[in-house]
Backbone as a printed PyTorch tensor [residue, N CA C, xyz], in Angstrom:
tensor([[[ 65.0810,  -9.8180, -41.0770],
         [ 64.8180,  -8.7910, -40.0750],
         [ 63.7480,  -9.3260, -39.1480]],

        [[ 64.0010,  -9.3250, -37.8540],
         [ 63.0270,  -9.8870, -36.9450],
         [ 63.0810,  -9.1620, -35.6220]],

        [[ 61.9440,  -8.9970, -35.0130],
         [ 61.8340,  -8.4640, -33.6660],
         [ 60.9260,  -9.3970, -32.9250]],

        [[ 61.4460, -10.0530, -31.9030],
         [ 60.6550, -11.0310, -31.1880],
         [ 60.1880, -10.4400, -29.8790]],

        [[ 58.8950, -10.5100, -29.6380],
         [ 58.3000,  -9.9540, -28.4370],
         [ 57.7210, -11.0950, -27.6240]],

        [[ 58.1300, -11.2220, -26.3900],
         [ 57.5290, -12.1960, -25.4910],
         [ 56.6860, -11.4440, -24.4900]],

        [[ 55.3560, -11.5290, -24.6430],
         [ 54.4500, -10.7880, -23.7700],
         [ 54.1650, -11.6220, -22.5420]],

        [[ 54.4320, -11.0730, -21.3730],
         [ 54.1820, -11.7940, -20.1300],
         [ 52.7140, -11.6300, -19.7650]],

        [[ 51.9180, -12.6460, -20.0660],
         [ 50.4810, -12.5670, -19.8360],
         [ 50.2010, -12.4370, -18.3500]],

        [[ 49.3540, -11.4610, -18.0190],
         [ 48.9720, -11.2670, -16.6390],
         [ 49.9560, -10.4470, -15.8450]],

        [[ 51.0960, -10.1190, -16.3940],
         [ 52.0940,  -9.3520, -15.6690],
         [ 52.3190,  -7.9790, -16.2800]],

        [[ 51.7140,  -7.7420, -17.4630],
         [ 51.8280,  -6.4350, -18.0810],
         [ 53.2270,  -6.0810, -18.5050]],

        [[ 54.0700,  -7.0880, -18.7910],
         [ 55.4400,  -6.8040, -19.2010],
         [ 55.7420,  -7.5160, -20.4900]],

        [[ 56.8330,  -7.1430, -21.1400],
         [ 57.2430,  -7.8050, -22.3710],
         [ 58.7370,  -7.7440, -22.4870]],

        [[ 59.3070,  -8.7730, -23.1550],
         [ 60.7440,  -8.8140, -23.3760],
         [ 60.9940,  -8.7110, -24.8560]],

        [[ 61.9030,  -7.8410, -25.2810],
         [ 62.1570,  -7.6000, -26.6880],
         [ 63.5940,  -7.9080, -27.0140]],

        [[ 63.7890,  -8.5360, -28.1690],
         [ 65.1230,  -8.7410, -28.7100],
         [ 65.0730,  -8.3240, -30.1530]],

        [[ 65.8720,  -7.3270, -30.5680],
         [ 65.6860,  -6.8070, -31.9080],
         [ 66.9980,  -6.5790, -32.6240]],

        [[ 66.9200,  -6.7560, -33.9630],
         [ 68.0210,  -6.4260, -34.8440],
         [ 67.8050,  -5.0500, -35.4580]],

        [[ 66.5370,  -4.7410, -35.7420],
         [ 66.1910,  -3.4550, -36.3510],
         [ 64.7420,  -3.1700, -36.0430]],

        [[ 64.4280,  -1.9500, -35.6800],
         [ 63.0600,  -1.5700, -35.3410],
         [ 62.4520,  -0.7650, -36.4730]],

        [[ 61.5020,  -1.3420, -37.2310],
         [ 60.8910,  -0.6310, -38.3490],
         [ 59.8280,   0.3560, -37.9230]],

        [[ 59.5030,   0.4060, -36.6280],
         [ 58.4010,   1.2450, -36.1840],
         [ 58.8860,   2.6540, -35.8720]],

        [[ 59.2120,   3.4130, -36.8910],
         [ 59.6220,   4.7930, -36.6940],
         [ 58.4190,   5.6280, -36.3240]],

        [[ 58.6200,   6.7190, -35.5990],
         [ 57.5100,   7.5270, -35.0950],
         [ 56.8470,   8.2960, -36.2270]],

        [[ 55.5730,   8.0030, -36.5210],
         [ 54.8540,   8.7010, -37.5860],
         [ 54.0050,   9.8130, -37.0080]],

        [[ 53.4880,  10.7170, -37.8270],
         [ 52.5510,  11.7140, -37.3330],
         [ 51.2080,  11.0840, -37.0420]],

        [[ 50.4620,  11.6510, -36.1220],
         [ 49.1430,  11.1310, -35.7790],
         [ 48.1200,  11.7370, -36.7230]],

        [[ 47.8180,  11.0190, -37.8170],
         [ 46.9520,  11.5670, -38.8420],
         [ 45.6540,  10.7930, -38.9020]],

        [[ 44.5640,  11.3920, -39.3660],
         [ 43.2560,  10.7350, -39.3670],
         [ 43.2640,   9.4600, -40.1900]],

        [[ 42.6630,   8.3840, -39.6230],
         [ 42.6560,   7.0980, -40.3110],
         [ 41.7600,   7.1140, -41.5350]],

        [[ 40.8450,   8.0690, -41.6290],
         [ 39.8710,   8.0700, -42.7140],
         [ 40.4410,   8.5670, -44.0330]],

        [[ 41.6080,   9.1760, -44.0370],
         [ 42.1650,   9.6890, -45.2840],
         [ 42.6350,   8.5530, -46.1700]],

        [[ 42.4110,   8.7030, -47.4550],
         [ 42.8550,   7.6850, -48.3990],
         [ 44.3450,   7.8110, -48.6190]],

        [[ 44.9450,   6.6990, -49.1060],
         [ 46.3760,   6.7300, -49.3890],
         [ 46.6870,   7.7500, -50.4660]],

        [[ 45.7530,   7.9470, -51.4170],
         [ 46.0120,   8.9090, -52.4880],
         [ 46.1590,  10.3150, -51.9230]],

        [[ 45.2620,  10.6860, -50.9870],
         [ 45.3450,  12.0070, -50.3830],
         [ 46.6050,  12.1490, -49.5540]],

        [[ 46.9780,  11.0660, -48.8340],
         [ 48.1780,  11.1140, -48.0170],
         [ 49.4110,  11.2940, -48.8860]],

        [[ 49.4510,  10.5650, -49.9990],
         [ 50.6000,  10.6750, -50.8980],
         [ 50.6840,  12.0830, -51.4820]],

        [[ 49.5130,  12.6560, -51.8380],
         [ 49.5010,  13.9970, -52.3910],
         [ 50.0030,  15.0090, -51.3730]],

        [[ 49.5540,  14.8600, -50.1250],
         [ 49.9900,  15.7840, -49.0810],
         [ 51.4780,  15.6500, -48.8370]],

        [[ 51.9640,  14.4180, -48.8740],
         [ 53.3850,  14.1920, -48.6340],
         [ 54.2170,  14.8150, -49.7390]],

        [[ 53.7290,  14.6780, -50.9800],
         [ 54.4900,  15.2110, -52.1070],
         [ 54.4860,  16.7360, -52.1100]],

        [[ 53.3480,  17.3330, -51.7100],
         [ 53.2310,  18.7730, -51.8050],
         [ 53.7740,  19.5350, -50.6200]],

        [[ 53.8300,  18.8960, -49.4540],
         [ 54.1900,  19.6400, -48.2540],
         [ 55.3030,  18.9810, -47.4500]],

        [[ 55.8690,  17.9120, -47.9500],
         [ 56.9490,  17.2580, -47.2310],
         [ 56.4910,  16.5330, -45.9760]],

        [[ 55.1880,  16.1720, -45.9030],
         [ 54.6580,  15.4700, -44.7470],
         [ 54.8620,  13.9740, -44.9380]],

        [[ 55.2820,  13.2870, -43.8670],
         [ 55.5150,  11.8460, -43.9780],
         [ 54.2030,  11.0820, -44.1030]],

        [[ 54.2300,   9.9900, -44.8570],
         [ 53.0620,   9.1360, -44.9980],
         [ 52.7210,   8.4950, -43.6620]],

        [[ 51.4500,   8.2230, -43.4500],
         [ 51.0320,   7.4820, -42.2710],
         [ 51.4270,   6.0260, -42.4660]],

        [[ 52.2020,   5.4980, -41.5440],
         [ 52.6700,   4.1220, -41.6860],
         [ 51.5840,   3.1330, -41.2820]],

        [[ 51.5900,   1.9890, -41.9440],
         [ 50.6320,   0.9240, -41.6570],
         [ 51.3470,  -0.2310, -40.9630]],

        [[ 50.7420,  -0.7400, -39.9020],
         [ 51.2160,  -1.9580, -39.2560],
         [ 50.1960,  -3.0520, -39.5350]],

        [[ 50.6670,  -4.1810, -40.0420],
         [ 49.8190,  -5.3290, -40.3400],
         [ 49.9650,  -6.3370, -39.2060]],

        [[ 48.8560,  -6.8850, -38.7400],
         [ 48.8990,  -7.8510, -37.6480],
         [ 48.1290,  -9.1060, -38.0260]],

        [[ 48.6350, -10.2650, -37.5720],
         [ 47.9550, -11.5360, -37.8400],
         [ 47.9870, -12.3730, -36.5600]],

        [[ 46.9060, -12.3370, -35.7670],
         [ 46.8610, -13.1330, -34.5400],
         [ 46.4730, -14.5820, -34.8170]],

        [[ 46.9140, -15.4820, -33.9460],
         [ 46.4180, -16.8500, -33.9720],
         [ 44.9770, -16.8280, -33.4830]],

        [[ 44.1350, -17.6920, -34.0610],
         [ 42.6860, -17.5960, -33.8380],
         [ 42.2200, -18.2420, -32.5350]],

        [[ 42.9160, -17.9820, -31.4480],
         [ 42.4860, -18.3980, -30.1140],
         [ 42.4200, -17.1440, -29.2500]],

        [[ 41.4300, -17.0880, -28.3600],
         [ 41.1790, -15.8340, -27.6540],
         [ 42.3800, -15.3640, -26.8360]],

        [[ 43.1190, -16.3150, -26.2520],
         [ 44.2950, -15.9480, -25.4730],
         [ 45.4120, -15.3670, -26.3150]],

        [[ 45.3280, -15.5200, -27.6300],
         [ 46.3010, -14.9350, -28.5540],
         [ 45.7380, -13.6800, -29.2140]],

        [[ 44.4290, -13.6720, -29.4450],
         [ 43.7960, -12.5160, -30.0820],
         [ 43.8370, -11.2900, -29.1670]],

        [[ 43.5110, -11.4810, -27.8880],
         [ 43.4360, -10.3400, -26.9690],
         [ 44.7550,  -9.5830, -26.8470]],

        [[ 45.8980, -10.2610, -26.6220],
         [ 47.1640,  -9.5120, -26.5470],
         [ 47.5020,  -8.8010, -27.8560]],

        [[ 47.1820,  -9.4280, -28.9960],
         [ 47.4750,  -8.7990, -30.2830],
         [ 46.6510,  -7.5180, -30.4520]],

        [[ 45.4010,  -7.5530, -30.0180],
         [ 44.5650,  -6.3620, -30.1360],
         [ 44.9830,  -5.2780, -29.1460]],

        [[ 45.5000,  -5.6810, -27.9920],
         [ 46.0310,  -4.6720, -27.0700],
         [ 47.2430,  -3.9810, -27.6880]],

        [[ 48.0900,  -4.7620, -28.3450],
         [ 49.2420,  -4.1800, -29.0320],
         [ 48.7760,  -3.2700, -30.1660]],

        [[ 47.7570,  -3.7060, -30.9030],
         [ 47.2160,  -2.8780, -31.9870],
         [ 46.7230,  -1.5390, -31.4460]],

        [[ 46.0720,  -1.5700, -30.2870],
         [ 45.5790,  -0.3350, -29.6920],
         [ 46.6990,   0.6230, -29.3260]],

        [[ 47.7990,   0.0750, -28.8100],
         [ 48.9520,   0.9080, -28.4560],
         [ 49.5480,   1.5450, -29.7020]],

        [[ 49.7040,   0.7390, -30.7450],
         [ 50.2900,   1.2490, -31.9890],
         [ 49.3800,   2.2850, -32.6490]],

        [[ 48.0790,   2.0170, -32.6140],
         [ 47.1330,   2.9650, -33.2060],
         [ 47.1710,   4.2970, -32.4640]],

        [[ 47.3120,   4.2420, -31.1440],
         [ 47.3970,   5.4690, -30.3570],
         [ 48.6670,   6.2560, -30.6690]],

        [[ 49.6920,   5.5470, -31.1720],
         [ 50.9400,   6.2030, -31.5580],
         [ 50.8800,   6.7610, -32.9750]],

        [[ 49.7540,   6.5650, -33.6680],
         [ 49.5890,   7.1570, -34.9860],
         [ 49.6610,   6.1990, -36.1510]],

        [[ 49.8200,   4.9010, -35.8820],
         [ 49.8870,   3.9300, -36.9690],
         [ 48.4880,   3.5340, -37.4270]],

        [[ 48.3240,   3.3240, -38.7190],
         [ 47.1130,   2.7080, -39.2520],
         [ 47.2310,   1.2000, -39.0510]],

        [[ 46.1370,   0.5480, -38.7090],
         [ 46.1640,  -0.8670, -38.3460],
         [ 45.3600,  -1.6930, -39.3450]],

        [[ 45.9810,  -2.7610, -39.8380],
         [ 45.2980,  -3.7450, -40.6760],
         [ 45.4260,  -5.1050, -40.0060]],

        [[ 44.2900,  -5.7620, -39.7730],
         [ 44.2610,  -7.0580, -39.1040],
         [ 43.9420,  -8.1510, -40.1160]],

        [[ 44.8670,  -9.0810, -40.3180],
         [ 44.5670, -10.3040, -41.0590],
         [ 43.9910, -11.3080, -40.0590]],

        [[ 43.0090, -12.0870, -40.4870],
         [ 42.4260, -13.0590, -39.5610],
         [ 41.8430, -14.2280, -40.3320]],

        [[ 41.7940, -15.3660, -39.6800],
         [ 41.1770, -16.5500, -40.2700],
         [ 39.6580, -16.4450, -40.1310]],

        [[ 38.9460, -17.2680, -40.9010],
         [ 37.4960, -17.3320, -40.7390],
         [ 37.1580, -18.0300, -39.4230]],

        [[ 38.0010, -18.9780, -39.0440],
         [ 37.8160, -19.6590, -37.7610],
         [ 37.9870, -18.6500, -36.6240]],

        [[ 36.9860, -18.5490, -35.7680],
         [ 37.0240, -17.6500, -34.6090],
         [ 37.4250, -16.2290, -35.0130]],

        [[ 36.8040, -15.7340, -36.0490],
         [ 37.1690, -14.4110, -36.5710],
         [ 36.6900, -13.3030, -35.6330]],

        [[ 37.4380, -12.2040, -35.5440],
         [ 37.0290, -11.0750, -34.7020],
         [ 35.8620, -10.3240, -35.3260]],

        [[ 35.2040,  -9.5050, -34.5200],
         [ 34.0690,  -8.7110, -34.9900],
         [ 34.5690,  -7.3250, -35.4030]],

        [[ 34.6130,  -7.0370, -36.7060],
         [ 35.1200,  -5.7380, -37.1620],
         [ 34.3430,  -4.5470, -36.6090]],

        [[ 33.0610,  -4.7350, -36.2870],
         [ 32.2580,  -3.6150, -35.7940],
         [ 32.7330,  -3.1160, -34.4380]],

        [[ 33.4980,  -3.9340, -33.7200],
         [ 34.0160,  -3.5210, -32.4160],
         [ 35.2650,  -2.6600, -32.5520]],

        [[ 35.8410,  -2.6560, -33.7490],
         [ 37.0580,  -1.8730, -33.9880],
         [ 36.9410,  -1.1670, -35.3390]],

        [[ 36.0360,  -0.2010, -35.4570],
         [ 35.8250,   0.4560, -36.7560],
         [ 37.0400,   1.2350, -37.2470]],

        [[ 37.9880,   1.5040, -36.3620],
         [ 39.1740,   2.2550, -36.7650],
         [ 40.2210,   1.3700, -37.4420]],

        [[ 40.0200,   0.0430, -37.4180],
         [ 40.9580,  -0.8810, -38.0420],
         [ 40.3880,  -1.4090, -39.3540]],

        [[ 41.2810,  -1.8560, -40.2150],
         [ 40.8610,  -2.5580, -41.4250],
         [ 41.0530,  -4.0520, -41.1830]],

        [[ 40.0900,  -4.8610, -41.5930],
         [ 40.1570,  -6.3050, -41.4040],
         [ 40.2240,  -7.0070, -42.7560]],

        [[ 41.1500,  -7.9530, -42.8650],
         [ 41.3340,  -8.7130, -44.1040],
         [ 41.1810, -10.1990, -43.7800]],

        [[ 40.0610, -10.8300, -44.1600],
         [ 39.8730, -12.2540, -43.8780],
         [ 40.7560, -13.1290, -44.7580]],

        [[ 41.2690, -14.1940, -44.1630],
         [ 42.1150, -15.1510, -44.8730],
         [ 41.4370, -16.5150, -44.8010]],

        [[ 40.9770, -17.0790, -45.9230],
         [ 40.3180, -18.3850, -45.9030],
         [ 41.2250, -19.4510, -45.2970]],

        [[ 40.6250, -20.2950, -44.4420],
         [ 41.4240, -21.3270, -43.7790],
         [ 40.9020, -22.7370, -44.0090]],

        [[ 39.6750, -22.8700, -44.5260],
         [ 39.1330, -24.1930, -44.7930],
         [ 38.8670, -25.0070, -43.5470]],

        [[ 38.8410, -24.3560, -42.3840],
         [ 38.6380, -25.0590, -41.1170],
         [ 37.2280, -24.7880, -40.6280]],

        [[ 36.5460, -25.8350, -40.2180],
         [ 35.1940, -25.6880, -39.6860],
         [ 35.0850, -26.4580, -38.3770]],

        [[ 34.0140, -26.2110, -37.6620],
         [ 33.8020, -26.9170, -36.4110],
         [ 34.3030, -26.1250, -35.2200]],

        [[ 34.0500, -26.6450, -34.0090],
         [ 34.4560, -25.9410, -32.7860],
         [ 35.9640, -26.0000, -32.5730]],

        [[ 36.4380, -25.1820, -31.6680],
         [ 37.8630, -25.1760, -31.3350],
         [ 38.2390, -26.4830, -30.6540]],

        [[ 39.4100, -27.0310, -30.9500],
         [ 39.8430, -28.2700, -30.3070],
         [ 40.0960, -28.0570, -28.8240]],

        [[ 39.9950, -29.1370, -28.0620],
         [ 40.1790, -29.0590, -26.6070],
         [ 41.4570, -29.7600, -26.1810]],

        [[ 41.6370, -31.0100, -26.6150],
         [ 42.8320, -31.7690, -26.2310],
         [ 44.0810, -31.1260, -26.8220]],

        [[ 45.2000, -31.1680, -26.0650],
         [ 46.4210, -30.4970, -26.4930],
         [ 46.9070, -31.0100, -27.8390]],

        [[ 46.8660, -32.3350, -28.0500],
         [ 47.3390, -32.8620, -29.3260],
         [ 46.4770, -32.3700, -30.4840]],

        [[ 45.1850, -32.1580, -30.2140],
         [ 44.2980, -31.6310, -31.2520],
         [ 44.5830, -30.1570, -31.5250]],

        [[ 44.9400, -29.4100, -30.4830],
         [ 45.2780, -27.9960, -30.6570],
         [ 46.5150, -27.8530, -31.5290]],

        [[ 47.5420, -28.6640, -31.2410],
         [ 48.7790, -28.6100, -32.0290],
         [ 48.4950, -28.9440, -33.4850]],

        [[ 47.7030, -30.0040, -33.7120],
         [ 47.3460, -30.3890, -35.0760],
         [ 46.5610, -29.2780, -35.7720]],

        [[ 45.6860, -28.6260, -35.0260],
         [ 44.8730, -27.5470, -35.5810],
         [ 45.7430, -26.3640, -36.0030]],

        [[ 46.7490, -26.0510, -35.2030],
         [ 47.6530, -24.9420, -35.5390],
         [ 48.4250, -25.2550, -36.8150]],

        [[ 48.9130, -26.4940, -36.9360],
         [ 49.6120, -26.8870, -38.1620],
         [ 48.6760, -26.7970, -39.3700]],

        [[ 47.4190, -27.2100, -39.1820],
         [ 46.4400, -27.1530, -40.2720],
         [ 46.1950, -25.7150, -40.7110]],

        [[ 46.0510, -24.8060, -39.7460],
         [ 45.8430, -23.3960, -40.0730],
         [ 47.0330, -22.8240, -40.8350]],

        [[ 48.2400, -23.1670, -40.4040],
         [ 49.4390, -22.6750, -41.0870],
         [ 49.4640, -23.1190, -42.5420]],

        [[ 49.1690, -24.3950, -42.7660],
         [ 49.2220, -24.9270, -44.1280],
         [ 48.1030, -24.3570, -44.9980]],

        [[ 46.8950, -24.2740, -44.4300],
         [ 45.7410, -23.8380, -45.2160],
         [ 45.7930, -22.3520, -45.5590]],

        [[ 46.4100, -21.5590, -44.7020],
         [ 46.4070, -20.0990, -44.9010],
         [ 47.5760, -19.5940, -45.7360]],

        [[ 48.5530, -20.4350, -46.0030],
         [ 49.7710, -19.9550, -46.6660],
         [ 49.4780, -19.2680, -48.0000]],

        [[ 48.8200, -19.9650, -48.9210],
         [ 48.5700, -19.3990, -50.2520],
         [ 47.6120, -18.2050, -50.2070]],

        [[ 46.4500, -18.3180, -49.5350],
         [ 45.5550, -17.1530, -49.5050],
         [ 46.1590, -15.9480, -48.7850]],

        [[ 46.9710, -16.1880, -47.7620],
         [ 47.6100, -15.0590, -47.0840],
         [ 48.6170, -14.3840, -48.0040]],

        [[ 49.3590, -15.1770, -48.7600],
         [ 50.3240, -14.5980, -49.7010],
         [ 49.6120, -13.6880, -50.6970]],

        [[ 48.4740, -14.1430, -51.2250],
         [ 47.7300, -13.3380, -52.1960],
         [ 47.2070, -12.0470, -51.5680]],

        [[ 46.6800, -12.1490, -50.3700],
         [ 46.1080, -10.9690, -49.7230],
         [ 47.1840,  -9.9990, -49.2480]],

        [[ 48.2890, -10.5270, -48.7860],
         [ 49.3820,  -9.6480, -48.3750],
         [ 49.9490,  -8.9030, -49.5760]],

        [[ 50.1060,  -9.6040, -50.6930],
         [ 50.6070,  -8.9580, -51.9100],
         [ 49.6550,  -7.8480, -52.3640]],

        [[ 48.3430,  -8.0940, -52.2580],
         [ 47.3580,  -7.0840, -52.6530],
         [ 47.4240,  -5.8630, -51.7410]],

        [[ 47.6010,  -6.0940, -50.4440],
         [ 47.7100,  -4.9820, -49.4940],
         [ 48.9670,  -4.1710, -49.7650]],

        [[ 50.0710,  -4.8400, -50.0460],
         [ 51.3180,  -4.1360, -50.3430],
         [ 51.1810,  -3.2780, -51.5950]],

        [[ 50.4670,  -3.8030, -52.5760],
         [ 50.2620,  -3.0370, -53.8090],
         [ 49.3640,  -1.8260, -53.5490]],

        [[ 48.3690,  -2.0070, -52.7040],
         [ 47.4270,  -0.9160, -52.4100],
         [ 48.0780,   0.1870, -51.5790]],

        [[ 48.8110,  -0.2100, -50.5330],
         [ 49.3880,   0.7770, -49.6240],
         [ 50.7040,   1.3500, -50.1300]],

        [[ 51.3920,   0.5940, -50.9570],
         [ 52.7810,   0.8320, -51.3520],
         [ 53.6840,   0.3230, -50.2390]],

        [[ 54.7790,  -0.2860, -50.6190],
         [ 55.6690,  -0.9220, -49.6510],
         [ 56.2180,   0.0750, -48.6390]],

        [[ 56.4740,   1.2990, -49.0840],
         [ 57.0520,   2.2880, -48.1820],
         [ 56.1030,   2.6480, -47.0480]],

        [[ 54.7970,   2.4740, -47.2750],
         [ 53.8170,   2.8370, -46.2530],
         [ 53.6370,   1.7430, -45.2100]],

        [[ 54.1000,   0.5170, -45.4890],
         [ 53.9460,  -0.6050, -44.5640],
         [ 55.1710,  -0.6830, -43.6640]],

        [[ 54.9580,  -0.4680, -42.3720],
         [ 56.0720,  -0.5180, -41.4240],
         [ 56.5260,  -1.9510, -41.1970]],

        [[ 55.5750,  -2.8620, -40.9900],
         [ 55.9380,  -4.2510, -40.7080],
         [ 54.6790,  -5.1000, -40.5920]],

        [[ 54.9020,  -6.4110, -40.5240],
         [ 53.8670,  -7.3720, -40.1500],
         [ 54.2180,  -7.9040, -38.7680]],

        [[ 53.2300,  -7.9580, -37.8880],
         [ 53.4000,  -8.6020, -36.5860],
         [ 52.5260,  -9.8450, -36.5940]],

        [[ 53.1480, -11.0130, -36.5460],
         [ 52.4160, -12.2790, -36.5940],
         [ 52.5620, -13.0160, -35.2710]],

        [[ 51.5470, -13.7940, -34.9330],
         [ 51.6390, -14.6290, -33.7390],
         [ 52.7950, -15.6120, -33.8750]],

        [[ 53.4200, -15.9350, -32.7480],
         [ 54.5740, -16.8230, -32.7650],
         [ 54.2900, -18.2180, -33.2730]],

        [[ 53.0150, -18.6090, -33.3200],
         [ 52.6460, -19.9310, -33.8310],
         [ 52.2950, -19.9060, -35.3170]],

        [[ 52.3220, -18.7420, -35.9300],
         [ 52.0180, -18.6350, -37.3630],
         [ 53.3120, -18.4560, -38.1560]],

        [[ 54.2070, -19.4080, -38.0040],
         [ 55.5270, -19.2790, -38.6260],
         [ 55.4540, -19.3110, -40.1480]],

        [[ 54.4550, -20.0000, -40.6950],
         [ 54.2980, -20.0100, -42.1500],
         [ 53.9960, -18.6070, -42.6660]],

        [[ 53.2050, -17.8350, -41.9220],
         [ 52.8970, -16.4650, -42.3360],
         [ 54.1450, -15.5840, -42.2600]],

        [[ 54.9910, -15.8610, -41.2760],
         [ 56.2600, -15.1340, -41.1660],
         [ 57.1220, -15.4020, -42.3920]],

        [[ 57.1700, -16.6630, -42.8220],
         [ 57.9580, -17.0270, -44.0000],
         [ 57.4020, -16.3600, -45.2560]],

        [[ 56.0810, -16.3220, -45.3730],
         [ 55.4580, -15.6660, -46.5320],
         [ 55.8390, -14.1940, -46.5710]],

        [[ 55.7280, -13.5170, -45.4440],
         [ 56.0540, -12.0910, -45.3870],
         [ 57.5260, -11.8460, -45.6920]],

        [[ 58.3810, -12.7160, -45.1920],
         [ 59.8170, -12.5700, -45.4400],
         [ 60.1230, -12.6960, -46.9210]],

        [[ 59.4560, -13.6530, -47.5860],
         [ 59.6790, -13.8250, -49.0260],
         [ 59.1990, -12.6130, -49.8160]],

        [[ 58.2270, -11.8890, -49.2690],
         [ 57.7310, -10.6780, -49.9270],
         [ 58.4620,  -9.4290, -49.4380]],

        [[ 59.5420,  -9.6360, -48.6980],
         [ 60.4080,  -8.5470, -48.2130],
         [ 59.6850,  -7.5860, -47.2780]],

        [[ 58.7640,  -8.1280, -46.4800],
         [ 58.0670,  -7.3200, -45.4800],
         [ 58.7830,  -7.4790, -44.1390]],

        [[ 59.2180,  -6.3960, -43.4930],
         [ 59.8030,  -6.5120, -42.1520],
         [ 58.8270,  -7.2310, -41.2250]],

        [[ 59.3180,  -8.2230, -40.4980],
         [ 58.4250,  -9.1050, -39.7550],
         [ 58.7830,  -9.1560, -38.2780]],

        [[ 57.7610,  -9.0550, -37.4400],
         [ 57.9040,  -9.1710, -36.0000],
         [ 57.0820, -10.3490, -35.5310]],

        [[ 57.5250, -10.9980, -34.4620],
         [ 56.8190, -12.1500, -33.9170],
         [ 56.3580, -11.8240, -32.5040]],

        [[ 55.0650, -11.9880, -32.2460],
         [ 54.5150, -11.7640, -30.9120],
         [ 54.2490, -13.1060, -30.2430]],

        [[ 54.8890, -13.3210, -29.1160],
         [ 54.6290, -14.5210, -28.3190],
         [ 53.7620, -14.0980, -27.1400]],

        [[ 52.5950, -14.7130, -27.0220],
         [ 51.6020, -14.2570, -26.0520],
         [ 51.6160, -15.0440, -24.7530]],

        [[ 52.5200, -16.0110, -24.6130],
         [ 52.5950, -16.7810, -23.3800],
         [ 53.2010, -15.9680, -22.2510]],

        [[ 53.1060, -16.5000, -21.0430],
         [ 53.6770, -15.8300, -19.8840],
         [ 55.1940, -15.9090, -19.9250]],

        [[ 55.8560, -15.1320, -19.0640],
         [ 57.3140, -15.1720, -18.9700],
         [ 57.7790, -16.5610, -18.5490]],

        [[ 57.0150, -17.2220, -17.6610],
         [ 57.3700, -18.5700, -17.2190],
         [ 57.3000, -19.5550, -18.3790]],

        [[ 56.2690, -19.4270, -19.2060],
         [ 56.1290, -20.2940, -20.3800],
         [ 57.2840, -20.0830, -21.3460]],

        [[ 57.6380, -18.8250, -21.5660],
         [ 58.7400, -18.5100, -22.4680],
         [ 60.0510, -19.1000, -21.9520]],

        [[ 60.2720, -19.0510, -20.6360],
         [ 61.4830, -19.6180, -20.0370],
         [ 61.5400, -21.1280, -20.2430]],

        [[ 60.3790, -21.7810, -20.1740],
         [ 60.3380, -23.2340, -20.4000],
         [ 60.7780, -23.5800, -21.8130]],

        [[ 60.3100, -22.8210, -22.7970],
         [ 60.7150, -23.0710, -24.1750],
         [ 62.2100, -22.8370, -24.3540]],

        [[ 62.7460, -21.8280, -23.6950],
         [ 64.1790, -21.5600, -23.7930],
         [ 65.0000, -22.6930, -23.1950]],

        [[ 64.4090, -23.4260, -22.2370],
         [ 65.1450, -24.4930, -21.5590],
         [ 65.1880, -25.7910, -22.3570]],

        [[ 64.3460, -25.9490, -23.3750],
         [ 64.2950, -27.2040, -24.1250],
         [ 65.6490, -27.6280, -24.6850]],

        [[ 66.3820, -26.7490, -25.3730],
         [ 67.6790, -27.1820, -25.9280],
         [ 68.6330, -27.6970, -24.8590]],

        [[ 68.6700, -27.0260, -23.6970],
         [ 69.5570, -27.4580, -22.6180],
         [ 69.1420, -28.8230, -22.0880]],

        [[ 67.8410, -29.0340, -21.8970],
         [ 67.3550, -30.3170, -21.3940],
         [ 67.6470, -31.4480, -22.3710]],

        [[ 67.5520, -31.1590, -23.6580],
         [ 67.8650, -32.1680, -24.6730],
         [ 69.3550, -32.4680, -24.6790]],

        [[ 70.1910, -31.4270, -24.5970],
         [ 71.6470, -31.6230, -24.5880],
         [ 72.1050, -32.3990, -23.3610]],

        [[ 71.4130, -32.2120, -22.2240],
         [ 71.7680, -32.9060, -20.9900],
         [ 71.2170, -34.3260, -20.9460]],

        [[ 70.3940, -34.6880, -21.9280],
         [ 69.8580, -36.0370, -21.9790],
         [ 68.5800, -36.2490, -21.1950]],

        [[ 68.0080, -35.1720, -20.6400],
         [ 66.7570, -35.3120, -19.8940],
         [ 65.5660, -35.4940, -20.8270]],

        [[ 65.7060, -35.0150, -22.0310],
         [ 64.6710, -35.1500, -23.0460],
         [ 65.2720, -35.7990, -24.2880]],

        [[ 64.4930, -36.5980, -25.0300],
         [ 63.0680, -36.8870, -24.8010],
         [ 62.8550, -37.9000, -23.6920]],

        [[ 61.7440, -37.7490, -22.9910],
         [ 61.3470, -38.7060, -21.9730],
         [ 60.8420, -39.9630, -22.6630]],

        [[ 61.1510, -41.1110, -22.0910],
         [ 60.7210, -42.3730, -22.7000],
         [ 59.2040, -42.3720, -22.8930]],

        [[ 58.7870, -42.6940, -24.1130],
         [ 57.3690, -42.6940, -24.4410],
         [ 56.8560, -41.3510, -24.9150]],

        [[ 57.7540, -40.3530, -24.9500],
         [ 57.3680, -39.0120, -25.4040],
         [ 58.3890, -38.5100, -26.4070]],

        [[ 58.7210, -39.3350, -27.3890],
         [ 59.7760, -38.9970, -28.3510],
         [ 59.4560, -37.7480, -29.1480]],

        [[ 58.1680, -37.4730, -29.3680],
         [ 57.7870, -36.3270, -30.2020],
         [ 58.0380, -34.9800, -29.5460]],

        [[ 58.4490, -34.9930, -28.2700],
         [ 58.6690, -33.7210, -27.5930],
         [ 59.8020, -32.9310, -28.2240]],

        [[ 60.7170, -33.6200, -28.9240],
         [ 61.8420, -32.9200, -29.5560],
         [ 61.3850, -32.0560, -30.7140]],

        [[ 60.1530, -32.2560, -31.2000],
         [ 59.6570, -31.4660, -32.3290],
         [ 58.9070, -30.2240, -31.8850]],

        [[ 58.7700, -30.0140, -30.5920],
         [ 58.0150, -28.8580, -30.0990],
         [ 58.7870, -27.5720, -30.3360]]])
């Protein structure tokens, strides 16, 4: 099950392609209530549980900001929000007291990479380092909330390992791509350029792995 969102940065638009939408309309209920109280109310009065949306942004500001804007929209619609995040460039929970934050150890230290090849390597490192700890933390959250209360996980498009982990745990998964519409179109063109023989360019053989 997948819903892919391509957010057009700077244009305020998004393109969606979906097989199934797990985000059913929930009631707007106070975030401070415990799951136990919510379950009791649901059992006694036929009230639906408050659904939880789990989000995992890539730890770069250009990816964090769109994910938090999406979180704000979902929260305004009545969803409870849980943010998974790496220790690298972690968000400040005090700025969003209405959300729950779950840190995922990444084993990465030092400043953010600058060169493009270093950025790509850094993303691969984050994916590999976070796989096991994210699996443990996601399983704990599912046990705490109950699977029925979790609407889905929305992960950054570069955190494909986290998508695989969630899929193995049977969590409905959505992918948020934070690049512009022009950037998204370029990625869509890669297969055609390769089939036409324009790629790979001589001396750039690794472009086929992008």
